[in-house]
C-alpha positions as CSV (number, residue, x, y, z in Angstrom):
1,X,78.9,99.3,116.4
2,X,78.8,97.0,119.4
3,X,77.2,93.5,119.5
4,X,74.3,94.7,121.6
5,X,73.3,97.2,118.9
6,X,73.7,94.6,116.2
7,X,71.4,92.2,118.1
8,X,68.7,94.9,118.6
9,X,68.7,95.8,115.0
10,X,68.4,92.2,113.9
11,X,65.6,91.7,116.3
12,X,63.8,94.8,114.9
13,X,64.0,93.9,111.3
14,X,60.3,93.1,110.8
15,X,59.3,96.2,112.8
16,X,61.5,98.3,110.6
17,X,59.8,96.9,107.6
18,X,56.3,97.6,109.1
19,X,57.4,101.2,109.8
20,X,58.4,101.6,106.1
21,X,54.9,100.5,105.1
22,X,53.2,103.2,107.1
23,X,51.7,106.3,105.5
24,X,53.9,109.4,105.6
25,X,51.7,111.1,108.2
26,X,51.9,108.0,110.5
27,X,55.7,107.8,109.9
28,X,56.1,111.4,111.0
29,X,54.1,110.8,114.2
30,X,56.1,107.6,115.1
31,X,59.4,109.3,114.2
32,X,58.6,112.1,116.6
33,X,57.7,109.6,119.4
34,X,61.0,107.7,118.8
35,X,63.0,110.9,119.4
36,X,61.8,110.7,123.0
37,X,61.4,107.0,123.2
38,X,62.7,106.3,126.7
39,X,60.7,109.0,128.4
40,X,57.6,108.1,126.3
41,X,57.9,104.4,127.3
42,X,58.3,105.4,131.0
43,X,55.3,107.8,130.8
44,X,53.2,105.0,129.2
45,X,54.2,102.6,132.0
46,X,53.2,105.2,134.7
47,X,49.8,105.7,133.0
48,X,49.2,102.0,132.8
49,X,50.1,101.5,136.5
50,X,47.6,104.2,137.4
51,X,44.9,102.7,135.3
52,X,45.3,99.5,137.2
53,X,45.1,101.2,140.6
54,X,41.5,102.3,141.2
55,X,42.4,103.7,144.6
56,X,45.3,105.7,143.3
57,X,49.0,105.5,144.0
58,X,51.7,107.8,145.4
59,X,54.7,108.9,143.5
60,X,56.8,106.5,145.6
61,X,54.5,103.6,144.8
62,X,54.5,104.4,141.1
63,X,58.3,104.8,141.0
64,X,58.8,101.5,142.6
65,X,56.4,99.8,140.2
66,X,58.1,101.2,137.1
67,X,61.7,101.1,138.5
68,X,62.5,104.8,138.5
69,X,63.2,107.5,141.1
70,X,60.1,109.1,142.7
71,X,61.2,112.6,141.6
72,X,61.4,111.3,138.0
73,X,57.8,109.9,138.2
74,X,56.6,113.2,139.6
75,X,58.2,115.3,136.9
76,X,56.9,113.1,134.1
77,X,53.3,113.0,135.5
78,X,53.3,116.8,136.1
79,X,54.4,117.3,132.5
80,X,51.7,115.1,131.0
81,X,49.0,114.9,133.7
82,X,46.5,117.3,132.2
83,X,46.7,115.8,128.7
84,X,46.2,112.2,129.8
85,X,43.8,112.7,132.6
86,X,45.8,112.3,135.8
87,X,44.6,114.1,138.9
88,X,46.2,114.6,142.3
89,X,43.9,114.0,145.3
90,X,44.4,113.9,149.1
91,X,43.9,110.5,150.7
92,X,41.2,110.1,153.3
93,X,43.8,108.2,155.4
94,X,46.8,109.9,157.0
95,X,50.3,108.3,156.9
96,X,50.3,108.4,160.7
97,X,47.7,109.5,163.3
98,X,49.3,113.0,163.5
99,X,50.7,112.9,160.0
100,X,49.6,114.6,156.8
101,X,47.3,112.9,154.3
102,X,49.0,111.1,151.4
103,X,48.8,112.6,148.0
104,X,47.3,110.1,145.6
105,X,47.4,110.2,141.8
106,X,44.4,108.8,139.9
107,X,43.7,108.3,136.3
108,X,40.4,110.0,135.2
109,X,38.0,107.8,133.2
110,X,37.7,110.0,130.2
111,X,40.6,112.4,129.7
112,X,40.4,115.1,127.1
113,X,41.4,113.9,123.6
114,X,44.9,114.7,122.5
115,X,44.2,114.7,118.8
116,X,41.1,116.2,117.3
């Protein structure tokens, strides 16, 4: 085990104890999330950026804000968009006078609930 892993485990000691105190059903949910932790954290960051952008953002703008490639941002948002309330809209302003309109992503106010 390398030193970086040792340091991360030491820093996570209290969190590991809190995890052990969770109910079994909650543990299963968190365990499933942890299996996809990096992509889940990226998806959360994208959603939060959209929530803070009332006029919407392009894939390029989102990618720059989160530090990923625009294609990765697009793939993640296409995968989760319907479940978390993200909609794709055409901008009223073109990129250039003769250019096409920008595709803007916006977060809906009340997405459909994921868990019933």
